[in-house]
C-alpha positions in Angstrom: 0.0 0.0 0.0 1.2 3.5 -0.9 0.0 6.8 0.4 -0.2 9.9 -1.8 2.1 12.6 -0.5 1.6 15.3 -3.2 -0.4 15.8 -6.4 0.8 17.8 -9.4 -1.3 20.7 -10.5 -3.1 20.1 -13.8 -2.5 16.3 -13.7 -4.8 13.4 -14.2 -4.8 12.8 -10.4 -6.0 16.4 -9.7 -8.7 16.0 -12.4 -9.9 12.8 -10.6 -9.9 14.7 -7.3 -7.5 12.3 -5.6 -6.5 13.6 -2.2 -3.2 13.7 -0.3 -3.3 10.9 2.2 -5.2 8.6 -0.2 -3.9 5.0 -0.1 -3.4 3.2 -3.4 -4.2 -0.5 -2.7 -4.3 -2.2 -6.1 -3.6 -1.4 -9.7 -5.2 -3.7 -12.3 -5.8 -6.2 -9.6 -2.2 -6.3 -8.4 -1.3 -5.3 -4.8 0.7 -2.1 -4.5 3.3 -2.9 -1.8 5.6 0.1 -2.2 6.9 2.8 -4.5 8.7 0.3 -6.8 5.4 -1.5 -7.3 3.7 1.8 -8.0 6.2 2.7 -10.7 6.1 -0.8 -12.2 2.3 -1.0 -12.3 1.7 2.6 -13.6 3.5 1.7 -16.8 0.2 0.6 -18.4 -1.9 3.1 -20.2 -5.2 1.6 -19.1 -5.5 1.5 -15.3 -8.0 0.3 -12.8 -6.9 1.9 -9.6 -8.3 0.8 -6.2 -7.9 3.5 -3.6 -9.0 4.3 0.0 -9.5 8.0 0.7 -8.4 9.8 3.9 -12.0 9.4 5.1 -11.8 5.6 4.7 -14.0 5.4 1.6 -13.0 2.9 -1.0 -13.1 4.1 -4.6 -12.2 2.5 -8.0 -10.9 4.8 -10.7 -10.9 3.8 -14.4 -8.1 5.6 -16.2 -7.1 5.8 -19.9 -4.2 7.9 -20.9 -1.7 8.5 -23.7 1.7 6.7 -23.4 4.1 8.7 -21.3 1.4 10.8 -19.6 2.1 10.8 -15.9 -0.7 10.2 -13.4 0.7 13.1 -11.3 1.0 11.6 -7.9 4.0 11.6 -5.6 4.1 8.7 -3.1 5.1 9.1 0.5 8.5 7.5 1.3 8.5 3.8 1.8 9.3 2.3 5.2 12.9 1.2 5.1 13.7 -2.6 5.1 16.1 -3.0 7.9 19.2 -5.1 8.1 19.0 -8.7 9.5 22.8 -9.0 10.0 25.1 -8.2 12.9 28.2 -7.6 10.8 31.5 -7.6 12.8 32.4 -4.3 11.2 29.0 -2.6 11.3 29.1 1.2 11.0 26.3 1.5 13.6 28.6 0.1 16.2 31.1 2.9 15.4 28.6 5.7 16.0 29.1 8.1 18.9 26.3 9.8 20.8 25.0 12.9 18.9 25.4 11.5 15.4 22.6 12.4 13.0 19.5 10.4 13.6 19.5 8.8 10.1 22.9 7.2 10.9 21.3 4.9 13.4 19.1 3.2 10.8 20.4 -0.3 9.8 19.1 -0.3 6.3 19.5 -3.2 3.9 16.8 -2.4 1.3 17.0 -3.5 -2.3 14.8 -0.5 -3.3 17.6 1.9 -2.1 20.1 -0.3 -4.0 18.2 0.0 -7.2 17.4 3.7 -6.8 20.5 5.2 -5.2 23.2 2.5 -5.7 23.6 1.6 -2.0 24.9 -1.9 -1.3 22.7 -4.6 0.2 23.5 -8.1 1.4 20.3 -9.9 0.2 20.1 -11.8 3.6 16.6 -10.4 4.3 15.1 -11.7 1.1 13.4 -15.1 0.8 12.4 -16.8 -2.4 9.4 -14.5 -3.0 11.6 -11.4 -2.6 14.2 -12.8 -5.0 11.6 -13.6 -7.5 10.2 -10.1 -7.3 13.6 -8.7 -8.2 13.6 -10.8 -11.4 9.9 -10.2 -12.2 10.3 -6.4 -12.0 13.7 -6.3 -13.5 15.3 -4.5 -10.5 18.6 -4.0 -12.2 21.4 -3.2 -11.7 21.6 -4.1 -8.1 24.6 -3.4 -5.8 25.4 -6.3 -3.5 27.8 -6.5 -0.6 29.4 -9.9 -1.1 32.4 -9.6 1.2 33.2 -13.3 0.8 31.9 -16.1 -1.3 33.0 -18.9 1.0 29.8 -19.6 2.9 31.4 -20.0 6.3 33.5 -16.9 6.0 30.5 -14.8 5.0 28.4 -16.2 7.8 31.1 -15.3 10.3 31.4 -11.8 8.9 27.6 -11.1 8.8 26.7 -13.2 11.8 23.7 -14.6 9.8 23.1 -18.1 8.7 21.5 -17.0 5.5 24.7 -15.2 4.5 26.1 -18.4 3.2 23.5 -18.5 0.3 25.2 -15.6 -1.6 26.4 -17.6 -4.6 23.0 -19.2 -5.1 21.3 -15.8 -4.8 23.6 -14.2 -7.3 23.2 -17.1 -9.7 19.4 -16.7 -9.4 19.6 -13.0 -10.2 21.9 -13.5 -13.2 19.8 -16.3 -14.7 16.9 -13.9 -14.4 18.7 -11.5 -16.6 19.7 -9.0 -13.9 23.1 -7.3 -13.6 24.9 -6.8 -10.3 27.7 -4.6 -9.0 29.5 -6.2 -6.1 31.8 -5.1 -3.3 34.1 -6.6 -0.7 34.7 -4.7 2.5 38.2 -6.0 3.3 38.8 -7.0 7.0 42.3 -8.3 7.7 42.3 -11.8 9.1 38.7 -12.4 8.0 38.2 -12.2 4.3 41.6 -11.1 2.9 44.5 -13.2 1.4 43.4 -16.5 -0.1 39.7 -15.7 0.8 39.8 -12.6 -1.4 41.4 -14.7 -4.2 38.5 -17.1 -3.9 35.9 -14.3 -3.9 37.4 -12.8 -7.0 37.5 -16.1 -8.8 34.0 -17.1 -7.8 32.5 -13.7 -8.9 34.4 -13.8 -12.2 33.1 -17.3 -13.0 29.5 -16.2 -12.6 29.9 -14.3 -15.9 29.4 -10.9 -17.4 26.2 -10.3 -15.3 28.6 -9.4 -12.5 29.4 -6.0 -13.8 32.1 -5.0 -11.3 33.9 -5.8 -8.0 35.0 -3.0 -5.7 37.5 -3.8 -2.9 37.1 -1.3 -0.1 39.2 -1.4 3.2 37.2 -1.6 6.3 36.5 1.8 8.0 36.4 1.8 11.8 36.1 4.5 14.4 37.4 4.7 17.9 34.2 3.1 19.1 34.5 -0.2 17.2 38.2 -0.4 16.4 39.6 -3.9 17.3 36.1 -5.0 18.3 36.9 -7.5 16.8 38.1 -6.1 13.4 41.2 -4.0 12.9 42.5 -1.8 10.1 44.6 -3.0 7.3 48.4 -2.5 7.5 50.3 -0.9 4.7 51.6 -4.3 3.6 48.2 -5.9 3.7 46.7 -3.0 1.6 49.5 -3.4 -0.9 48.8 -7.2 -1.2 45.1 -6.5 -1.8 45.9 -4.0 -4.5 48.1 -6.6 -6.2 45.3 -9.1 -6.0 42.9 -6.6 -7.7 45.5 -5.8 -10.3 45.9 -9.5 -11.1 42.1 -9.7 -11.6 42.2 -6.6 -13.9 45.0 -8.2 -16.0 42.6 -11.0 -16.8 39.5 -8.8 -17.3 40.9 -6.2 -19.6 41.6 -8.4 -22.6 38.5 -10.6 -21.9 35.9 -7.9 -21.3 37.4 -4.7 -22.4 37.3 -3.1 -19.0 39.0 -3.5 -15.6 36.0 -5.1 -13.8 37.9 -5.2 -10.5 38.7 -1.9 -8.7 40.6 -1.0 -5.6 39.0 1.9 -3.7 40.9 5.1 -3.2 41.3 4.5 0.5 43.0 1.2 -0.3 45.6 3.0 -2.4 46.1 5.6 0.4 46.5 3.0 3.0 49.0 1.2 0.8 51.0 4.4 0.2 50.7 3.9 -3.5 50.0 6.6 -6.2 46.4 6.8 -7.4 45.7 5.3 -10.8 44.9 7.6 -13.8 41.3 8.3 -14.8 41.2 5.4 -17.4 41.6 2.9 -14.5 38.0 3.6 -13.5 36.3 3.0 -16.9 32.9 4.7 -16.9 33.3 6.0 -13.3 30.1 4.4 -12.2 31.5 3.6 -8.7 32.5 7.0 -7.4 29.9 6.8 -4.6 31.6 3.7 -3.3 34.9 5.5 -3.0 36.3 4.2 -6.2 37.9 7.0 -8.2 36.4 9.9 -6.2 39.8 11.3 -5.3 41.1 11.0 -8.9 37.9 12.8 -10.1 38.5 15.5 -7.5 42.1 16.3 -8.4 41.4 16.1 -12.1 38.5 18.5 -11.8 40.8 20.9 -9.7 43.4 20.9 -12.4 40.9 21.3 -15.3 39.0 24.2 -13.5 42.0 26.2 -12.3 41.9 28.5 -15.3 38.3 29.5 -14.5 38.6 30.6 -10.9 38.0 34.4 -10.1 40.6 36.8 -8.8 40.4 37.0 -5.0 43.2 39.5 -4.3 43.2 40.4 -0.6 41.2 37.4 0.5 42.2 34.3 2.4 40.8 31.1 1.0 40.6 28.3 3.6 40.1 24.8 2.3 38.6 22.5 5.0 39.4 18.8 4.7 40.3 15.7 6.5 43.6 13.9 6.6 43.0 11.7 3.5 42.7 14.7 1.1 45.1 17.0 2.8 48.2 16.0 0.8 46.4 16.4 -2.5 45.1 19.9 -1.5 48.5 20.9 -0.1 50.2 20.1 -3.4 47.7 22.3 -5.3 47.4 25.2 -2.9 50.3 27.2 -4.3 48.8 27.0 -7.8 45.4 28.1 -6.5 47.0 31.0 -4.7 48.7 32.0 -8.0 45.5 31.8 -10.0 43.3 33.7 -7.5 45.8 36.1 -5.9 44.5 35.0 -2.5 46.3 33.5 0.5 45.3 29.8 0.4 45.4 27.7 3.5 44.5 24.1 3.9 42.7 23.5 7.2 43.2 19.9 8.2 40.6 18.9 10.7 41.3 16.2 13.3 38.2 14.1 13.7 37.6 14.1 17.4 33.9 13.1 16.9 34.7 9.6 15.5 38.4 9.5 16.4 41.7 10.0 14.6 41.3 6.9 12.6 38.6 8.5 10.5 40.2 10.9 8.0 37.7 11.4 5.2 36.1 14.8 4.7 32.6 13.5 4.5 32.6 12.4 8.1 33.9 15.6 9.7 31.7 17.0 12.4 30.8 20.7 12.5 32.1 21.2 16.0 35.5 19.8 15.0 35.6 22.0 11.9 34.7 25.2 13.9 37.5 24.4 16.4 40.0 23.9 13.6 39.1 27.1 11.8 39.8 29.3 14.9 39.6 33.1 14.5 38.3 34.4 11.2 39.2 37.4 9.2 36.8 39.8 7.5 37.7 38.7 3.9 37.9 35.0 4.6 36.4 32.5 2.1 35.9 29.2 3.8 35.2 26.2 1.5 33.6 23.2 3.2 33.3 19.7 1.8 29.7 19.4 0.6 29.6 15.7 1.4 29.9 16.5 5.1 26.4 18.2 5.1 23.0 16.7 4.7 19.9 18.2 3.0 19.0 20.0 6.3 22.5 21.7 6.5 23.5 19.5 9.4 27.0 18.0 9.8 27.2 14.4 10.9 27.4 15.4 14.6 24.1 17.3 14.1 26.0 20.6 14.3 24.2 23.2 12.1 26.0 25.0 9.2 24.5 28.3 10.4 26.8 28.3 13.4 29.9 28.1 11.2 28.5 30.8 8.9 27.9 33.0 12.0 31.4 32.5 13.3 33.0 33.3 9.9 30.8 36.3 9.2 31.3 38.8 7.5 33.5 36.3 5.7 31.8 33.8 3.3 31.2 30.1 3.7 30.9 28.0 0.5 30.4 24.3 0.1 31.5 22.2 -2.8 32.4 18.8 -4.1 35.1 20.4 -6.2 37.3 23.4 -5.2 37.6 25.3 -8.4 33.9 24.8 -9.3 32.8 26.1 -5.9 35.1 29.2 -6.2 34.0 29.8 -9.7 30.5 30.4 -8.4 31.6 33.5 -6.5 
């Protein structure tokens, strides 16, 4: 069942006098379970829509429309399907008090995987749920595999159903779906020969497995060594070599790398980042694969378009991971803008010093690192550190930083030169 949250002006829904709060129960006799069902069932041009109004009255609407004409309703957000696992590296266990409310949600929802590219484990789907994925062509999916050895995956996810992963992937592929996969690499758990087996098993499933990302485990001071630890430099280098061996096979066979080591794996290994062509079509940026390369390339390409900012101080706020890349480029940015350019490296006290990515910086830590401001300051914040409500991950509001910097300016951006170009 789906509730109507909004109705577009001038639409068929408005003409039918559908109301906000109306529940759509069935379309052409098929039950509407969620927004995915709604989208799938509304593809027909002739509709019999069974609805229950806010007053509890049941109504059936007969609708005929031209192909491509929208009904004009916006559904309320679906309830999130929660995770059934107790992963030994779960990010929830690494949360401190005060973290944004949404970070406490253990989601493992295939609808989010299909819509936003988030990774799911499939452990909360039985045969009917798996069949639905095939019937509705929910593809591509993004699946956290972690290990294909059933026992290893069961230990990692602390879920008996976790051992079914190869059967589940085979079912999806036989149904014509495509899948992007990932391994969160935990030393002593699923690395070494376990990673070799996972790579081999996923490759043998065929071209329906579109990619494999290998991402090092991320831990905070709240779950470090409980029971998982971080990769050492040598372990990270070994994992990169394993990914490279998989790529050496994939490139001539499939014309693309197929296997990708995440940026953080290269940084942990102390190895230079690959060039842009390593990442093929760049579809995995949101998984930390190629995001740093895209960032530095965009900086270099946009440097000629930044405005002059003579007399200003430009302060680039970042975490430890990106600090060296910004530090290398700060002199060129100063030359192009005429401004004093300072890289403000923020120590993450909120999560602990082991967390060095800019997207997990708390507002309170940022404010402390900024210290006193000047009248002509331009402070550039990482946009990924803020949510749609302008809150940092520690629930600290952006407005407090803007007030502290005033009359200087606070900008946010995913790319430095693009953000400054908007001045």
